[in-house]
N, C-alpha and C positions, 0 to 999 in steps of 0.2 A: 504494500500500500504506500503510495507516494505521499509525502508531506513536504511543504515548502521548507527549504533549508533555513529560512529566516526563523521558523518556529524553534529550531534547535539553537540557532545562534542567539536569538533574542533572550532565550533562557539564560545564556551566559553573559549577555550584554558585552560581548567581546571587547575588552580593553587591554591592549598589550604593548609589545615592542617592535624596523629595518634600518640599515646601515646607519654609522652610528649609529640600541636595544636596551624594556626592563631587562633584560638578559634573555629574552625569549627569542623566537625566530624573527627574521626581518629586522635585525638590529643593525645599527650603524654607528661607528665612532664619529663624533662630530667635532668641528673646529670651533663651535660656539660663537662664531662671529659673523655668520652669514645665513642664519636661519636653520641651523641643525639642532639647536636646543629650541624646540618649538613651543609656542605659547598656548595658553588655555583658551577654551571657547568663551571664557569670561571677557575677552577683549571685544572691542567694538567691531561691528560689522557694518561696512559702508554700503548703503543702498542708494541708488539714484532717486532723486525726488520724483514724485508721481508724474510730473509733466516732462521729465527728462527721458529721452530715448538714447540708447547706446549708439555711438558713432564709430564708424570704421576708421582705421588709420592710427598711426603713432608708433613710436619706438620706445622701449623701456630698457634701461641699463641697470642691472642688479650688481651690486658690489659683493665680492666674495673674497675672503682672506685665504681660503683654501683652494687648491687646484684639483680639478677632477682628474681621474686616472684613465677611465675608459667608460664607454657608453653601451654596456651590455648587462642587463640586470641579473643575469646568471653568473656573472664573473666579477662585477665591481664589488668593493667592500668598504666604500666610504660614502658619506652622505652628500658630499659635493657632487659626485658622479650621479648619485641617486636623484638629486634635485634636477639635473639636466635630463636624466632618463624619464622623469615624471612629465616632461614636456614632449619628449620624442615618442614615448610608448604609452599606450593605454592598457589597462588590465581587465580581466574578466569581472572583477568585483572591485568596488570602491568603499569609501568610508564617509559617513556623514559627519556633521559637526559634533555629534555626541559620541563619535567613534563606533557607531553601529555599522556593520557591513551592509552594503546596499548595491543594488544593480542600477540605481538611478545614475545616469551619466557614466555608465560602464559598458563594456562590450557585450556582457551577457544580458540577454533579454530576461532570462530566468535561470535560477539555480535551484534544483530540487534534490532532496535527500531520499535515498532508498536503502533498503536492507539494514535498517537500524544504524545508519551512519557509516556504512561500509561502501556506499556508492553515491556519487554526486553526478547528476545529469545537468549539463550546461547547454543552454540554447543560446546561440549567438544572434546578435542583431543582423539583419540583412543589410547589405550595402557598405560594409566596412572595407576600406581600402588601405593598402600600404602607401607610403609616400611616393613610390614609383608608379602608382596607378594600378598595381596588381591587386586582385581581391584577396581579403583575408578570410580563410575558411577553416573548417575543422582540421584540415591537413596541417595547417600551420600551428594550431594548438597542440595537436598530437606530436608534431615534430619538436616543438619547444619543450614540452614536458618529458619527452623521452631522453633529452640531453642529460639532465641530472640523474636519470635512472641508469645511464651507461657506466660501465666500469672505467671507461676512458675519460669520464668527466673529472676534471681536477679543479673546479671552481670552489668557492667558499660556501656554497649553498646546498651541498649534497644532503646534509642532515635534515634540511627542511622538507625533504621528500622521502624520508625513511618509511613513512607509513603508506606511501603510494606504491601500489603493486603494478598497475598498468593504466594506459590511457587508450580509449577505444573510440574510433570514429563511427558514429551512427549514421549520419548523413552529412552533407556539406556544411550544415549549420548546427549540428548537435554532436556533443562529445560526452562520453562517460568516463569518469574517474573511479577506478576501483582501488580501494584501500585494503591493506593487509589486516589492519586493526583500526579501531575507532581512534580518531585523532581530532579532538574538538577544535583545535586551532586551524585545521586544514582549510575550511572555507574562507576564513578571513585572511589567512597568511598564505597558504599554498596557492590560492587562486588570485593572488595579488601581483603576480609577476607579468611584466610586459611580454607580448608575443613576438617571436622572431620570425622572419620570412624564410620559409622552406625553399622557395624558388631561388634564393640567393645563397643560403648557407647549407642547403641540403646535401651538397656533394663535398663539403668540407669535413675531413675527419674530425670527430669530436675531440680527439686528443689535441688537435690544432686550433680549436675554436677560441681558446682563451687568448691566443696571440694573433688572431686574424685581424687584418687591417680594417675590417668592418667595425670593430669595436672602438676605434679611435679616429678613423678617417672617413668612413662611409656608413655610419649607422642609419638604418632605415626601419622606422616603426610605423605605427598607425595612429599616433597621438595627434594633438592639436597643432603642434609645431614640428617642422621638419628641419633636420640638421643642415647648416650652411657651412660652418667652418669652426675648426678647433685650432687656435694658435696657442700652443702650449706656453703656459706662464703668463699669457696676456688676456685671452678671452675665448669664450665659446659663444657662437651666434646661432640662433634658430629663427625661422620665419614661418609665418602662418601657412597652414596646409589648406588650400582652397577646397579640397574634397573631403575634409574631415566629416565623419558621419553625423556629428552633432551640429554641424554648421561651421563655416569659416570663423576662426577667432577674430575678435575686433582689432586687436593689435597687429601691426605688420611684422614687427620683429621683437625679440627679447635677446639681449646680450648679457651674458654673465662675465663681468670684468674682474680680473684677478688683481686684487689690491692687498698684498700681504701685510702691510703696515697699518695698524689701526688709526694712527694719527693722520696718515695720508687718506684713509677712508673717510675720516671725519671732515677733512678739508675738501675732498672731492664731493661729499654730500652737500656741504655748504655752498659749493660753487656749481652744484648740479652737473658735475662731470659723471656722477652716478645718480640715479633716481631713487634707488631702493636699497636699503640695508636692513637685513632681517635679524641681525644679531648685534644691535647697538649695545656696547658695554654699559653695564649699569652705571658705572662711574662717569659716563659721558652723556647720560640722558639729559641732565640739566643744561649742558652745553648745547645739545641739539635743540632743546626747547628755546634757547635764546635766539637762535637764527631760523627757527622753523617757519615763522610767518614770512620773513623776508625771502627765504629760499623756496617758498611754496611747498613746504614739507609738513606732513602730519605724522603723529606717532600713535601706534596701537600697541597694547601690551596685555599680557596674561601669564599665569604660572605655566612654566614650560612642561611639556610631557617628556621629561628627561632628567638626568642627574649627572653631576660632575663628581669625580672621585680621584683619589690617589691610589693607583694600582701598583701592585708589587709583582716582580718576576719571582715566583715561588721556587724557581730552580736555583736561585741565589741563596746560599746558606744563611745569609743575614735574616731572611724572612721565613724560614721553614717552620718556626714555632709560632703557633697562633697567639701565645701569650705575649710574644714580642710584638706582633702586629697590633694586638690590643693595646699594648703600652704606647705604641706610636700614635694611635688614635687618641689615647688619653692625653698625649703631649700636644695635640693640635687644638688650638682655640678656634673651632669652626664657626662659632657665633661671631667672633671677631672678623672672620673672612666675610660673613654675610653683612655685618654692620658697617665695616670700614671699606673693604675692597669692593663690595657690591652695593654699597650705599643703602643697605637694608632691603634690597630688592631680591629677596629669596628666602628660603627656609633651610635650616640644618637638616641634612639627610642621615638616615640610619639604615635604610634598606634599599635594595636595588629595584625599586618600583616607585612610580610617582604617586603622590597623594590623590591625584586625579583618578587613579584606577580603582575599580570596584574590589580588586584583590589586594589592595594596600593593607599591610598589617603594621599598625603602630606599636603593638605590644611585642617588642623584640629586645634582646640584650642591647643595652646602650653603653657607650664608653665616653662619658662626659669629660670635659676638660679638667684634668687633674694631674699636673706635672709631677707632683710629689709621689702620687700613686704610680705614675709611669716610671719614675726612677726606681722605686722599690721593685716593680715587676721586672725591670731590666736587670737589676742586681740579683734577683732570685733566679733569673735565667743565666747567670754567670758572667754578666757584663760588668766590668770594673773600670773606673776612670784611669786613663793613662796619664803620662806626664803633661800632655797638653790639654787634659780635660776630656778628650774624646774617649768614649768607651772602647775597651779592648776585651777580647776573649780568645784564648788559644793563639795569641800572637796576631790576631786579625782586628783591625780597627773597624768600628761601626761607621763606615763612610760609604756613601753611594750617590750616584747621579739621579736627579729627577728631571726627566725630559717633559717638555710641553711644546705647543705649537706657536710659531711666530705669528705675530699680528693679533693674538688674543691677549689683550692687556690684563684682563682679570686673571687668567691662568698664569701669565708671566709674573704678576704681582703675588699670586699665591705661592709660587716656588720660592720667591724671596722671603715671604713670611714664614714658610716652612723651614727655610734655612735658619732663621732666627729662633723660631719656637723649638725646633728639635735640638738646636745647639744647647738650649737651656737644660736639656736632659742628657747631654753628652753624645748626641748623634750629629755627625757632619753631613750636611746636604750640599751637593754641588749642582745648582740649577744649570740646565742646558736647554736653550731655546732653538728649535729647528723648524724648518718649513713643514707645513702640514702633511704633504704627500710623503716627505721623508720620514715623518713620525709614523705614518701609517705603514710604510714599508718596514720600519723597524719592529713592528709588532706582527708582521706577516707570519703565518705558520712556518715553522722551521727556522725562522730568522731570530726572532725574540732578542733583538739587540737593545736591551734596556735593563736598568736596575729597577727603577720605579718611574711612574708616568702620571702626569695630571692630564686627564682626558674626560670626555663626557660620552654618554650613550643617549642617542635619540631613541625613544621608546616607540614600539609599534602598538597596535591596539589589542593584542592578546597578552596576558600577563605571564605566559610561559617563560620561566627563567633559564631553561636548559640550554638555549643557544649560546649563552656566555659561560655558564657555570657547570655544565655537565662534563664529566671526564671524557666522553666521546668527542667533545668539541676541541680538545687540546691539539691533536695532531694536525687537523686541517680546518678547524672551525675558528670561532671567535674567542675561545677561551685562551687568550694569549698569556694570561697570568699563570697557567698551568695548575689551576685549582682542581682538586679531586677530593670528593667525599662520597664514598660508595653508598652510604645510607641515604644521602640526599639524592644521589643518582636514581635510586629506586623510587623515591617519592616523585621526582621529576618525570619519570616514565609513567608512573601511575596517574598523575593528574591530567595527562593528555588524553586519557581514556575515560575520565570522569565527566559524565554528561549532566550531572546534577550540579548546578551552579554553586549552591551553598557549600556542598561537600568539597567541590573543587577549590573554592575560596579557602576553606579550612586547610586543605592539603598544601596549597601554595603558601599560606601563612606559616605553616611549619617549615617550609623550605626557606622562606625569607628569614625566619628566626635562626635557622641553622647557619645560613650564610652570614648573618649579622654576628653570630657567635664566633665564627671562624675568621672573619675580617680578611678575606683575600684582597679586599679593597678597604681603604679608609673612606667611607662614604662622606662626602663633603657637604653638598648642598643641592637643593632643587632651585633652579634659577627662575626668576621672573623675566620673561623675554620682552624686549622692546623692538618693534619693527618700524623703521622710518620709510615713508613712501610718498610719492607725489600727492599733494592735496587734491589734484584733479583726477586721481585714480578712482574709478568707480567699479562696482561689481566685485570688490575684494571681500572675501570671507576669511575670518581669522580661525584657521584650523590648528589645533594644538600639535598635531604631528607634522603636517606638511605646510610650510609657509608658501610654497607654490601649489596652491589648491585651486582647481578649476581656472587655470590661466586663460582658457578660451572665453571666459566670461568677463575678463578685465577690459576696461575701456577708459580712455582719457577724455574727460569733459573739457570742451573747448571754452576758452574765455569769451565772455560776452561783451 
């Protein structure tokens, strides 16, 4: 007996984690300065006045401090690339402003569940085309989803499809997804990937897809905008797709301009060399407010669907004991970070999930600022002050680098504050600021070139934490910290098959408590995000996960 997939999904109210993650699937590390820590639906939504009609034309320049790596959603693993992919590709399913999965404005006309959650039947809308004019059919969907099922697939998303057994074409517009086991996040996450063109990539060996020039020079999707040019380190440009199945976008072009320095970004915003900045540092909000009117800029804000953390490379002997990691958290005044560096625009974090999520568990072990307790815990772990005051154990100094991304003033300031605060308990921190794409490369599977890192996860809409914290994600996934807790692994596996929302919430709460106890990260804060944009921009909706949300509906109101 068929029943709409939404009945199952609405029972869960699917709130979760993609590039830059709560640690579930579809997570992405973000640079926090260009819309990767995305705000709350509590922000303003601009709607045109009743007597205003959208107008065609105009170009929008978005400032980004991070550089995209490639434009293939099965192979990219950073949120800057994901932002561009969101304009080039459309997915089978979307998300509304309350994070509920929806087929409104998505490629699927309907999604229905069969066999008690083991089969999903997707009906495509008629008339969808790729940017080269070729029709998008069930063949392309089957082709796309068979890629991560192949043994030759070496991208970062393989675990997202572990529950998927096969994909079957029913007819040109209908596809059946057969699951090996119930996976409650599959509809909202598994069906959220862009569809690739079989007629272009069908003959490319899957083992070679990750390095194919399609990903960086010739990406072709079916989204509202088509790729024009990627000038590495400078900009990525897309233009309106005239044959987009939802209607041609109002804007002519959108350019993502790379501006790695936050001060330069601020100047370019004031001069309108850029029009849109989705991650205005909290410390710069007042400055933007001083020139907003004269520059024709407006600000929208809300609590981000994300968190920022100090993450440890648990392969490093310094961080192997959880009591030591707990002590480090005790030594960090996270409220000072929020109050002084973020100008009060955020909340101290204790778990790898946003307070916006229905699965957020506030009742977890907490490690409040207490440097004296930190010193005692470190002493109990065998660390004693050396001649220069830095702790030593077995001839090894407690000294490590903390990396973060260039152009993110908040994170740069955090590393300096960490250096000061941890020195007070005898730990030497050496800040290292690197370009965002280099930072992402340093945490790639098998590379792991870092001691500790200040970074953020953009959360998706399902609260599954396994994408970041499950042992299986260490070798090729997003668990770059190398964290492993077999008992929590079992809970993470079990909650994905729990179709009762309240029971699943309880199971995820136990996982959050266990992760908080182990402190593979020192969770720092949940940021409030500020987005600066043209005062004349209409049709913009503040989505907590995606700052580029329904860009086909954006339009620029002309001065009268």
